[in-house]
TORKOL-4160 file (C-alpha; in steps of 0.2 Angstrom, whole numbers, padded with zeros to 4 digits, m for minus):
201
<pt num="1" X="0000" Y="0000" Z="m0001"/>
<pt num="2" X="0007" Y="0017" Z="m0004"/>
<pt num="3" X="0011" Y="0029" Z="0010"/>
<pt num="4" X="m0005" Y="0039" Z="0005"/>
<pt num="5" X="m0020" Y="0030" Z="0008"/>
<pt num="6" X="m0030" Y="0027" Z="m0009"/>
<pt num="7" X="m0044" Y="0017" Z="m0003"/>
<pt num="8" X="m0061" Y="0025" Z="m0001"/>
<pt num="9" X="m0062" Y="0034" Z="0015"/>
<pt num="10" X="m0071" Y="0025" Z="0029"/>
<pt num="11" X="m0075" Y="0042" Z="0038"/>
<pt num="12" X="m0091" Y="0046" Z="0027"/>
<pt num="13" X="m0095" Y="0063" Z="0022"/>
<pt num="14" X="m0092" Y="0077" Z="0035"/>
<pt num="15" X="m0107" Y="0089" Z="0039"/>
<pt num="16" X="m0109" Y="0101" Z="0025"/>
<pt num="17" X="m0101" Y="0091" Z="0011"/>
<pt num="18" X="m0118" Y="0087" Z="0004"/>
<pt num="19" X="m0122" Y="0105" Z="0003"/>
<pt num="20" X="m0106" Y="0112" Z="m0003"/>
<pt num="21" X="m0095" Y="0102" Z="m0016"/>
<pt num="22" X="m0081" Y="0115" Z="m0012"/>
<pt num="23" X="m0080" Y="0108" Z="0006"/>
<pt num="24" X="m0081" Y="0090" Z="m0001"/>
<pt num="25" X="m0066" Y="0094" Z="m0012"/>
<pt num="26" X="m0056" Y="0100" Z="0004"/>
<pt num="27" X="m0059" Y="0084" Z="0012"/>
<pt num="28" X="m0053" Y="0073" Z="m0002"/>
<pt num="29" X="m0036" Y="0075" Z="0006"/>
<pt num="30" X="m0034" Y="0074" Z="0025"/>
<pt num="31" X="m0024" Y="0066" Z="0039"/>
<pt num="32" X="m0030" Y="0053" Z="0052"/>
<pt num="33" X="m0019" Y="0044" Z="0066"/>
<pt num="34" X="m0018" Y="0029" Z="0054"/>
<pt num="35" X="m0009" Y="0040" Z="0040"/>
<pt num="36" X="m0014" Y="0053" Z="0025"/>
<pt num="37" X="m0028" Y="0049" Z="0014"/>
<pt num="38" X="m0030" Y="0056" Z="m0004"/>
<pt num="39" X="m0046" Y="0053" Z="m0013"/>
<pt num="40" X="m0039" Y="0061" Z="m0030"/>
<pt num="41" X="m0024" Y="0050" Z="m0032"/>
<pt num="42" X="m0025" Y="0052" Z="m0052"/>
<pt num="43" X="m0034" Y="0061" Z="m0065"/>
<pt num="44" X="m0047" Y="0047" Z="m0068"/>
<pt num="45" X="m0052" Y="0048" Z="m0049"/>
<pt num="46" X="m0053" Y="0067" Z="m0051"/>
<pt num="47" X="m0064" Y="0066" Z="m0066"/>
<pt num="48" X="m0075" Y="0054" Z="m0058"/>
<pt num="49" X="m0076" Y="0065" Z="m0042"/>
<pt num="50" X="m0080" Y="0080" Z="m0053"/>
<pt num="51" X="m0093" Y="0070" Z="m0064"/>
<pt num="52" X="m0102" Y="0063" Z="m0049"/>
<pt num="53" X="m0106" Y="0081" Z="m0044"/>
<pt num="54" X="m0111" Y="0087" Z="m0061"/>
<pt num="55" X="m0097" Y="0097" Z="m0063"/>
<pt num="56" X="m0089" Y="0090" Z="m0079"/>
<pt num="57" X="m0096" Y="0080" Z="m0094"/>
<pt num="58" X="m0093" Y="0061" Z="m0094"/>
<pt num="59" X="m0084" Y="0063" Z="m0110"/>
<pt num="60" X="m0072" Y="0075" Z="m0104"/>
<pt num="61" X="m0054" Y="0071" Z="m0098"/>
<pt num="62" X="m0044" Y="0077" Z="m0083"/>
<pt num="63" X="m0025" Y="0075" Z="m0088"/>
<pt num="64" X="m0010" Y="0077" Z="m0077"/>
<pt num="65" X="m0011" Y="0096" Z="m0078"/>
<pt num="66" X="m0030" Y="0096" Z="m0074"/>
<pt num="67" X="m0027" Y="0085" Z="m0059"/>
<pt num="68" X="m0013" Y="0096" Z="m0053"/>
<pt num="69" X="m0025" Y="0112" Z="m0055"/>
<pt num="70" X="m0039" Y="0102" Z="m0046"/>
<pt num="71" X="m0027" Y="0098" Z="m0031"/>
<pt num="72" X="m0020" Y="0117" Z="m0031"/>
<pt num="73" X="m0039" Y="0123" Z="m0029"/>
<pt num="74" X="m0041" Y="0110" Z="m0015"/>
<pt num="75" X="m0026" Y="0116" Z="m0005"/>
<pt num="76" X="m0031" Y="0134" Z="m0008"/>
<pt num="77" X="m0049" Y="0132" Z="m0002"/>
<pt num="78" X="m0042" Y="0123" Z="0013"/>
<pt num="79" X="m0030" Y="0137" Z="0017"/>
<pt num="80" X="m0045" Y="0150" Z="0015"/>
<pt num="81" X="m0058" Y="0139" Z="0025"/>
<pt num="82" X="m0045" Y="0135" Z="0039"/>
<pt num="83" X="m0042" Y="0154" Z="0040"/>
<pt num="84" X="m0060" Y="0157" Z="0041"/>
<pt num="85" X="m0063" Y="0143" Z="0054"/>
<pt num="86" X="m0049" Y="0151" Z="0065"/>
<pt num="87" X="m0055" Y="0169" Z="0064"/>
<pt num="88" X="m0040" Y="0175" Z="0054"/>
<pt num="89" X="m0037" Y="0183" Z="0037"/>
<pt num="90" X="m0030" Y="0170" Z="0024"/>
<pt num="91" X="m0014" Y="0174" Z="0015"/>
<pt num="92" X="m0015" Y="0185" Z="0000"/>
<pt num="93" X="m0008" Y="0172" Z="m0012"/>
<pt num="94" X="m0022" Y="0160" Z="m0007"/>
<pt num="95" X="m0035" Y="0174" Z="m0011"/>
<pt num="96" X="m0026" Y="0178" Z="m0028"/>
<pt num="97" X="m0027" Y="0159" Z="m0033"/>
<pt num="98" X="m0045" Y="0158" Z="m0029"/>
<pt num="99" X="m0048" Y="0174" Z="m0039"/>
<pt num="100" X="m0038" Y="0166" Z="m0053"/>
<pt num="101" X="m0049" Y="0150" Z="m0053"/>
<pt num="102" X="m0064" Y="0162" Z="m0054"/>
<pt num="103" X="m0058" Y="0172" Z="m0068"/>
<pt num="104" X="m0053" Y="0156" Z="m0079"/>
<pt num="105" X="m0071" Y="0154" Z="m0084"/>
<pt num="106" X="m0081" Y="0169" Z="m0080"/>
<pt num="107" X="m0100" Y="0167" Z="m0079"/>
<pt num="108" X="m0113" Y="0178" Z="m0088"/>
<pt num="109" X="m0130" Y="0181" Z="m0086"/>
<pt num="110" X="m0143" Y="0177" Z="m0099"/>
<pt num="111" X="m0161" Y="0181" Z="m0102"/>
<pt num="112" X="m0172" Y="0169" Z="m0109"/>
<pt num="113" X="m0191" Y="0166" Z="m0112"/>
<pt num="114" X="m0200" Y="0150" Z="m0107"/>
<pt num="115" X="m0218" Y="0146" Z="m0108"/>
<pt num="116" X="m0219" Y="0153" Z="m0090"/>
<pt num="117" X="m0211" Y="0169" Z="m0095"/>
<pt num="118" X="m0194" Y="0178" Z="m0093"/>
<pt num="119" X="m0181" Y="0169" Z="m0084"/>
<pt num="120" X="m0164" Y="0175" Z="m0080"/>
<pt num="121" X="m0149" Y="0161" Z="m0080"/>
<pt num="122" X="m0132" Y="0161" Z="m0076"/>
<pt num="123" X="m0120" Y="0150" Z="m0085"/>
<pt num="124" X="m0101" Y="0150" Z="m0089"/>
<pt num="125" X="m0093" Y="0155" Z="m0105"/>
<pt num="126" X="m0085" Y="0142" Z="m0115"/>
<pt num="127" X="m0069" Y="0136" Z="m0109"/>
<pt num="128" X="m0058" Y="0121" Z="m0104"/>
<pt num="129" X="m0070" Y="0107" Z="m0095"/>
<pt num="130" X="m0058" Y="0108" Z="m0080"/>
<pt num="131" X="m0058" Y="0127" Z="m0080"/>
<pt num="132" X="m0076" Y="0128" Z="m0079"/>
<pt num="133" X="m0078" Y="0114" Z="m0065"/>
<pt num="134" X="m0064" Y="0124" Z="m0055"/>
<pt num="135" X="m0073" Y="0141" Z="m0058"/>
<pt num="136" X="m0089" Y="0133" Z="m0051"/>
<pt num="137" X="m0081" Y="0126" Z="m0035"/>
<pt num="138" X="m0072" Y="0142" Z="m0033"/>
<pt num="139" X="m0089" Y="0152" Z="m0034"/>
<pt num="140" X="m0097" Y="0139" Z="m0022"/>
<pt num="141" X="m0083" Y="0141" Z="m0010"/>
<pt num="142" X="m0084" Y="0160" Z="m0010"/>
<pt num="143" X="m0103" Y="0160" Z="m0008"/>
<pt num="144" X="m0100" Y="0147" Z="0007"/>
<pt num="145" X="m0087" Y="0160" Z="0015"/>
<pt num="146" X="m0098" Y="0174" Z="0013"/>
<pt num="147" X="m0115" Y="0166" Z="0018"/>
<pt num="148" X="m0122" Y="0161" Z="0035"/>
<pt num="149" X="m0113" Y="0145" Z="0035"/>
<pt num="150" X="m0096" Y="0153" Z="0033"/>
<pt num="151" X="m0096" Y="0156" Z="0052"/>
<pt num="152" X="m0100" Y="0138" Z="0055"/>
<pt num="153" X="m0084" Y="0131" Z="0047"/>
<pt num="154" X="m0074" Y="0121" Z="0059"/>
<pt num="155" X="m0059" Y="0110" Z="0060"/>
<pt num="156" X="m0062" Y="0093" Z="0067"/>
<pt num="157" X="m0057" Y="0092" Z="0086"/>
<pt num="158" X="m0051" Y="0074" Z="0085"/>
<pt num="159" X="m0032" Y="0073" Z="0087"/>
<pt num="160" X="m0024" Y="0069" Z="0071"/>
<pt num="161" X="m0039" Y="0072" Z="0060"/>
<pt num="162" X="m0037" Y="0087" Z="0048"/>
<pt num="163" X="m0055" Y="0087" Z="0040"/>
<pt num="164" X="m0066" Y="0103" Z="0040"/>
<pt num="165" X="m0084" Y="0103" Z="0042"/>
<pt num="166" X="m0100" Y="0115" Z="0045"/>
<pt num="167" X="m0106" Y="0114" Z="0063"/>
<pt num="168" X="m0125" Y="0110" Z="0064"/>
<pt num="169" X="m0125" Y="0116" Z="0082"/>
<pt num="170" X="m0111" Y="0125" Z="0093"/>
<pt num="171" X="m0108" Y="0110" Z="0104"/>
<pt num="172" X="m0102" Y="0099" Z="0089"/>
<pt num="173" X="m0083" Y="0097" Z="0089"/>
<pt num="174" X="m0079" Y="0082" Z="0076"/>
<pt num="175" X="m0081" Y="0079" Z="0058"/>
<pt num="176" X="m0089" Y="0061" Z="0061"/>
<pt num="177" X="m0096" Y="0049" Z="0073"/>
<pt num="178" X="m0080" Y="0039" Z="0070"/>
<pt num="179" X="m0068" Y="0054" Z="0076"/>
<pt num="180" X="m0081" Y="0057" Z="0091"/>
<pt num="181" X="m0080" Y="0039" Z="0096"/>
<pt num="182" X="m0061" Y="0040" Z="0096"/>
<pt num="183" X="m0061" Y="0056" Z="0106"/>
<pt num="184" X="m0073" Y="0047" Z="0120"/>
<pt num="185" X="m0063" Y="0031" Z="0119"/>
<pt num="186" X="m0047" Y="0040" Z="0122"/>
<pt num="187" X="m0055" Y="0049" Z="0138"/>
<pt num="188" X="m0061" Y="0034" Z="0144"/>
<pt num="189" X="m0045" Y="0025" Z="0144"/>
<pt num="190" X="m0036" Y="0040" Z="0151"/>
<pt num="191" X="m0048" Y="0041" Z="0165"/>
<pt num="192" X="m0046" Y="0022" Z="0168"/>
<pt num="193" X="m0028" Y="0023" Z="0169"/>
<pt num="194" X="m0028" Y="0037" Z="0181"/>
<pt num="195" X="m0040" Y="0027" Z="0192"/>
<pt num="196" X="m0030" Y="0012" Z="0191"/>
<pt num="197" X="m0014" Y="0022" Z="0196"/>
<pt num="198" X="m0023" Y="0029" Z="0211"/>
<pt num="199" X="m0030" Y="0012" Z="0217"/>
<pt num="200" X="m0012" Y="0004" Z="0214"/>
<pt num="201" X="m0002" Y="m0001" Z="0230"/>
C-alpha cells in the first residue's frame, strides 16, 4: 500500500459536504492517526469525483495538468476555509489563486423566455472543462465563505484528524461519529488509567 491511502475513506462525508462540493473537495485529502488519505490520486479519480457532482461531462478528460489544478484549488480552499474557521485573514496568495480560478471561466447572465415567461439564468462562458469545473467550485467556496454557513466552518477536534466541517450546533466538535468515538474512547482509557494508578498499591 502506498504511503498515501488510496482506498475509499471510511470516515464518510463530513457535515456540510452534501451542501457544498467545495468543502467536499477540501476533504478529499486529510490526515488521520492511521496516516494520510487522498481521494484524488490520479486524473481518472478526479474526473469521476467532478462528474458525480455534475461539474464535468462524462466525455471530458482530466489529464495530469488538470489534476494538478484540481489539487491546487483544493489546497487553496483548505487554506482559506481554515483561516475562516480560526477567525484569521487568509494569505494574500491564497486569495489570488482563488480569484484566478474564478477568472478562468467567468460566468455571464442570460435572459431567456420560457412558457412561464422571462427567466434569468447564469452560465459559464465556453472554456476548458476543468477550468469551468474549478470556477464553479471556487464560486461555491466564495458563497460558502460569505454566507451564513461561513461562520460555522470548523476543524475537526479529534487529535490527528484534519478534516473541516460545518457545525450544525455549537457543541459539535468533530467531523464524524467515528472521530467522536475515538475522542470518547481516548478519554475513557485515560480516565481508567488514572483510576488504576490511584488504586495501585
